[in-house]
C-alpha positions in Angstrom: 17.3 17.5 -46.4 15.8 14.5 -44.8 12.9 15.3 -42.5 13.1 13.4 -38.5 9.8 12.6 -37.0 9.0 12.6 -33.4 8.7 8.7 -34.1 12.0 9.0 -35.4 13.0 9.8 -31.9 11.2 7.2 -30.4 8.4 8.4 -29.9 5.0 6.8 -31.3 1.7 9.1 -30.7 -0.5 6.5 -32.2 0.3 3.6 -30.1 0.1 6.1 -26.5 -3.3 7.2 -28.1 -4.5 3.5 -28.4 -2.8 2.6 -25.1 -4.8 5.2 -23.3 -8.3 4.1 -25.1 -7.6 0.8 -24.1 -7.8 1.1 -20.6 -10.9 3.3 -20.1 -12.8 0.3 -19.3 -10.4 -0.3 -16.5 -10.9 3.2 -14.7 -14.7 3.5 -15.7 -15.3 -0.1 -13.7 -13.6 2.1 -10.8 -16.5 5.4 -11.1 -19.5 5.8 -9.0 -22.1 8.7 -8.9 -19.5 11.1 -7.8 -17.4 11.1 -11.4 -18.1 13.5 -14.0 -17.6 12.1 -17.4 -15.4 14.2 -19.6 -13.7 11.9 -22.3 -10.8 13.9 -23.7 -10.5 16.2 -20.8 -7.0 17.1 -19.7 -8.0 16.5 -16.1 -10.4 13.9 -13.8 -13.6 15.8 -12.2 -14.7 14.4 -9.1 -18.0 16.1 -7.4 -17.5 17.3 -4.1 -20.5 15.2 -3.1 -20.4 13.4 0.5 -23.6 12.2 0.2 -22.7 9.3 -1.8 -21.2 6.4 -0.4 -19.3 6.9 2.3 -17.7 5.7 5.6 -19.4 8.6 7.4 -22.3 10.4 6.3 -22.9 14.1 7.2 -19.5 15.3 6.9 -19.6 19.0 8.5 -15.9 20.3 8.1 -14.4 17.5 5.8 -10.5 17.7 5.3 -8.8 15.9 2.3 -6.3 14.1 3.1 -4.1 13.2 0.0 -0.7 10.6 -0.1 2.0 10.0 -3.1 4.1 6.8 -3.2 5.6 4.6 -5.6 6.6 0.7 -5.4 10.6 1.1 -5.1 12.8 -1.6 -6.4 10.2 -4.4 -6.6 9.6 -2.9 -10.2 12.8 -4.7 -10.8 11.1 -8.4 -10.3 8.2 -7.4 -12.4 10.8 -6.6 -15.4 12.6 -10.1 -14.7 10.2 -12.1 -14.3 7.1 -10.9 -16.5 4.6 -10.8 -14.2 2.8 -7.4 -14.0 -0.4 -7.3 -12.9 0.7 -7.0 -9.1 2.7 -4.0 -9.0 -0.2 -1.8 -9.8 -2.0 -2.9 -6.6 1.2 -2.1 -4.5 1.0 1.4 -5.5 -2.4 1.6 -5.0 -1.6 -0.1 -1.3 0.8 2.3 -0.2 -1.0 5.6 -1.2 -4.4 4.5 0.2 -3.0 2.6 3.4 -1.2 5.7 4.0 -4.5 8.1 4.3 -6.2 5.0 5.7 -3.5 5.7 8.9 -5.3 9.2 9.5 -8.7 7.5 9.6 -9.8 9.3 5.9 -11.8 7.1 3.4 -10.2 7.2 -0.1 -12.0 9.2 -3.1 -9.8 8.7 -5.9 -6.3 7.7 -7.3 -3.9 8.9 -9.9 -1.0 7.0 -11.7 2.1 8.2 -13.4 3.6 6.2 -15.7 7.3 6.2 -17.8 8.6 3.8 -20.0 11.2 4.6 -22.8 8.9 2.9 -25.3 5.2 1.6 -24.8 4.5 -1.8 -24.8 1.1 -2.0 -24.6 0.4 -5.5 -22.9 2.7 -5.0 -20.3 1.2 -1.1 -19.4 -2.0 -3.1 -19.6 -1.7 -5.7 -17.0 -0.3 -2.9 -14.9 -3.2 -0.7 -15.2 -5.3 -3.8 -14.6 -3.1 -3.8 -11.1 -4.4 -1.0 -10.4 -7.7 -0.3 -11.2 -8.0 -4.1 -9.0 -6.6 -2.2 -6.2 -8.6 0.9 -6.1 -12.3 -1.6 -7.0 -10.3 -3.3 -3.3 -11.2 0.5 -1.6 -13.8 1.8 -3.2 -11.6 4.3 -4.7 -12.1 5.9 -8.6 -9.4 5.3 -10.7 -9.7 9.3 -12.0 -6.8 9.4 -14.2 -2.9 9.2 -15.2 -0.3 9.7 -17.6 1.4 7.5 -19.6 5.2 9.2 -20.4 6.8 7.5 -23.5 10.4 8.7 -23.1 13.1 6.6 -25.2 16.8 6.9 -24.1 15.8 7.2 -20.6 14.2 3.9 -19.1 16.2 0.5 -20.7 14.2 -2.5 -22.5 11.0 -3.2 -20.8 11.6 -1.3 -18.1 9.1 1.4 -16.0 8.4 3.7 -13.3 5.2 4.7 -11.9 4.3 6.7 -9.0 0.8 7.0 -7.6 -1.5 10.0 -6.2 -4.7 9.5 -3.7 -6.7 12.0 -2.2 -9.6 10.8 0.3 -11.8 12.7 3.4 -12.1 13.2 6.7 -14.2 15.1 9.2 -11.9 17.3 11.0 -12.7 16.4 14.7 -12.3 12.5 13.1 -9.0 12.5 11.9 -6.7 10.2 14.2 -3.7 11.8 14.4 -2.2 9.4 17.5 -2.5 12.4 20.1 -5.0 10.4 22.2 -3.2 7.6 22.7 -2.1 6.4 26.3 -0.7 4.0 28.9 -3.4 1.0 29.0 -3.9 1.5 25.0 -3.7 -1.9 23.5 -2.1 -2.4 20.3 -3.8 -4.6 17.8 -1.7 -5.8 14.4 -3.3 -6.9 11.2 -1.2 -9.4 9.3 0.5 -8.6 6.1 0.9 -10.7 2.8 4.9 -10.6 3.0 7.4 -8.3 2.4 4.6 -5.8 0.7 6.9 -2.9 -1.4 9.6 -2.6 1.3 13.5 -3.7 1.9 13.4 -5.3 -2.2 17.0 -3.6 -2.6 18.1 -5.6 0.4 16.3 -8.4 -0.4 17.0 -8.6 -3.8 21.0 -8.7 -2.5 20.2 -11.2 -0.6 18.7 -13.9 -3.0 19.9 -13.1 -6.7 23.4 -12.0 -5.3 24.6 -13.6 -2.1 22.7 -16.3 -2.7 22.5 -16.5 -6.4 19.2 -18.1 -6.3 17.2 -17.6 -9.6 13.2 -16.7 -9.4 11.7 -20.7 -9.9 13.9 -21.6 -7.2 12.2 -24.2 -4.8 11.6 -23.1 -0.9 10.4 -26.6 0.2 13.5 -26.7 2.3 11.6 -23.8 4.5 7.9 -25.5 4.4 6.4 -23.5 1.5 5.4 -25.0 -1.6 5.4 -21.5 -3.7 8.8 -20.6 -5.7 10.9 -17.8 -4.6 9.1 -15.4 -7.5 5.7 -16.3 -6.0 7.2 -14.9 -2.7 8.7 -11.9 -3.7 5.7 -10.4 -5.9 2.8 -10.6 -3.5 0.8 -7.8 -3.7 0.9 -5.3 -0.7 -2.6 -5.8 1.4 -4.8 -2.8 1.6 -6.4 -2.0 4.7 -9.5 0.2 4.0 -11.8 -1.9 4.4 -11.4 -3.4 8.1 -10.6 0.5 8.9 -13.9 1.5 7.3 -16.0 -1.4 9.3 -14.3 -0.5 12.9 -14.4 3.4 12.1 -18.2 3.3 10.6 -19.2 0.9 13.7 -18.4 3.6 15.9 -19.9 6.6 15.1 -19.6 8.5 18.2 -17.4 7.2 20.4 -13.7 7.1 19.6 -11.7 4.2 20.3 -9.0 4.0 17.7 -6.7 6.3 19.4 -3.8 5.8 16.9 -2.8 3.8 13.1 0.4 3.2 11.3 1.1 1.5 7.6 4.1 -0.4 8.3 6.2 0.3 5.4 10.0 1.6 5.3 11.4 1.5 9.3 9.5 -1.7 10.0 7.3 -1.8 13.5 9.9 0.5 15.4 10.1 3.3 12.6 6.5 3.4 12.3 4.7 3.5 15.0 7.2 5.6 16.9 5.1 8.3 14.5 2.3 7.9 16.1 3.5 8.1 20.0 2.7 10.8 22.2 6.0 12.2 23.4 5.5 10.3 27.0 4.1 6.9 26.3 6.1 4.4 24.6 4.6 0.9 22.7 5.7 -2.6 23.9 5.6 -4.8 21.3 5.7 -9.0 21.9 7.5 -10.2 18.7 6.4 -13.6 19.4 2.9 -13.0 19.2 2.1 -13.6 16.2 3.4 -16.0 13.2 6.1 -14.3 10.5 5.1 -15.2 7.2 7.9 -17.9 6.3 9.9 -15.3 3.3 11.5 -13.5 6.3 12.5 -16.1 8.0 14.1 -17.5 4.4 16.1 -13.7 4.1 17.4 -13.9 7.3 18.8 -17.8 7.2 20.0 -17.0 3.6 21.8 -13.8 4.2 22.5 -14.1 7.9 20.6 -11.0 8.6 20.5 -9.5 12.2 16.9 -9.2 13.8 17.5 -5.8 14.6 18.4 -5.2 10.6 15.0 -7.4 9.6 13.2 -5.4 12.1 13.8 -1.8 10.9 13.5 -2.5 7.4 10.8 -5.3 6.8 7.1 -5.6 7.9 7.8 -8.7 9.7 4.1 -10.2 9.2 2.5 -6.9 10.2 0.8 -5.0 7.8 -1.3 -2.4 9.8 -1.4 -1.7 13.1 -4.1 0.3 15.5 -3.7 1.7 18.7 -7.2 1.2 20.7 -9.0 1.7 24.3 -8.3 -1.5 26.2 -11.8 -0.6 27.2 -13.3 -1.1 23.6 -10.3 -3.6 22.4 -12.3 -6.6 22.4 -15.2 -5.4 20.6 -13.1 -4.5 17.7 -11.2 -8.0 17.7 -14.6 -9.3 17.1 -15.5 -6.7 14.4 -11.9 -7.5 12.3 -13.2 -11.4 12.9 -16.3 -10.9 11.5 -14.7 -9.3 8.2 -12.2 -12.2 8.2 -9.5 -9.5 8.6 -7.4 -11.7 11.5 -6.6 -9.4 14.1 -3.4 -9.8 16.6 -3.0 -7.9 20.0 0.4 -7.7 19.4 1.6 -4.8 22.4 0.2 -2.6 24.4 1.1 1.2 25.3 2.9 2.1 28.7 4.3 5.3 30.3 7.7 6.3 28.5 9.5 8.6 25.8 7.9 8.3 22.6 10.0 4.9 21.7 9.3 1.5 20.8 10.3 -1.6 22.7 10.4 -4.9 21.1 10.3 -7.4 23.7 
């Protein structure tokens, strides 16, 4: 009888081990003194030592904050274009921006990669992006899992998920419940689509308009190609939030924070509003990235559909005290994260009004 091996079934353990070894440097470049190094361990170790690099020292009642997410159908563009070193940044951003929305400091990150067959170069590029994203927010890439699943994914395809953990002092958790009429709404610009709305964007460009990756966008005033616009990574907002929160060590001028993902401004800002407050957002108060005009022009997409699907150029929102808002604007300008006052809070019913 012929012997059948795991390799015959499509799983190459040696290749998996080799890949795991090749990314150790990408992980260690994100470590600080709180990581307990355990080569070959079955899990990652993080020392709960809040005396190291911290946004705010002297935690008395630390609360751990966690988030998990993926990148969605943006991965389809990585597969078709062969550009794999940006979606890892997206993965970190989608998780870390969510924990930052509560005011938390990112501590560590884990990833899960699954593929039909391990392509070491492709997955190395993916993890390179994850490592880069973690370095952007001082977050340790503590570990992960790479699963080879032949027959489950198509050729040159993979999926990934991320998991982030952060910490915040219990009394400093930002829930949105302190939002009140008169507060100012500050928006931080996005780099483009980030990681939401790609099912619609792909349908518009590649099915409806039959465009290809290298299509020029000069007609709309852009020198970049379509794929360059679509594959642009999500911005991570940990650094600007850290600057604001560490400046105000006692006062609490930031009343609410929203990460603008699927659902756009209406869906995500509404999540943090108290029941008796509305958010009035002036949609003419910022310049939208051209890619949104192109989607609307090529696909005939309505304004309502655009604003409920895409971030429309605002990736992160701070709702702040009117008294402190000029100071917060200056802090953000000083670190070259140009803020925009895009609206204000009024009495209402917990709704977002686009004006």
